[in-house]
C-alpha positions, 0 to 999 in steps of 0.5 A: 912549625909542621905543615898541617896540610901534609898529604901523608898526615893521618891525624889532623891534630888542632893547635892554636899556632897552626892558625898561622900569622894572618896579618903576615899572610894577608898584608893587603886583604887584612884580618877580617872577612865578610860574615857570609864567607864564614857562613858559606864554609859553615853551612856547606860543611854542615850540609856535607856532614848531614848528608854523610852522618845524618843530622843528629851526627852532624850537629854533634860534630859541631858541637864538638868542634865548638868545644875545642875551639872554645877551649883553644880560644879561652887558653889563647885569647883569655886570662884564666887566672882573674875572678869571674866578673873579670873573666866574663867582662874580658870574654864580652869584650873579646867577643865584640873585638873580634866580631863574634857577637855581643854577649850578656849574662842574664842569670848566674847561680853562684853555688851551682855554676848555672848561667843563662847567657845571650849572644846578639848579632852573632856570627852563626845565625843573626839574620837567618830565616825563621825556621822554628829551630835552634841552630847554634850547635857549634856555639853551645860547644864554644861556650861549654869549651870556654867555661870548662877551660876557666872553671876546670868543670864540664859544662853542658850548654843548650841553646833554648832561644835562636834567631832562626827560632824567631827570637833577636838574640840567642839564649844558652842555659849552661850548667855544670854536667854531672 
């Protein structure tokens, strides 16, 4: 396996195996860490990207990164060959097991593929101060990536409710992109 931290490397292409063997590498500390550490990385990265490129572009980068993460997560953690109900059940359990959040499907239109999903107790915003905005751009991409990996169709996902907008869960509308 190549070292992803090579100084002369010009392309940092993501590969699931580059996540390494966390159990072996953190045998004393373990695989888990406090959410505040995740948010420290996420929000400082967002701050730097916003200062460099503006908030719209920074949010676009986070959505794209979330899409890549969701696609790879689905391909490497989930069974993409099962029926939709089983897939959704497996996804829900994986998100709880990995302490990412508590997924619920509120609505699903079989013919159009349109969904309304909520994620409670999520990594990105649960417990944030209310700023009257939606902030889970990474999650929009993550969900779109998962849905694309499962269905093979491009999905557009938009957060419509968020802890930061005063809600207790994040609600996402997802539909097949035209």
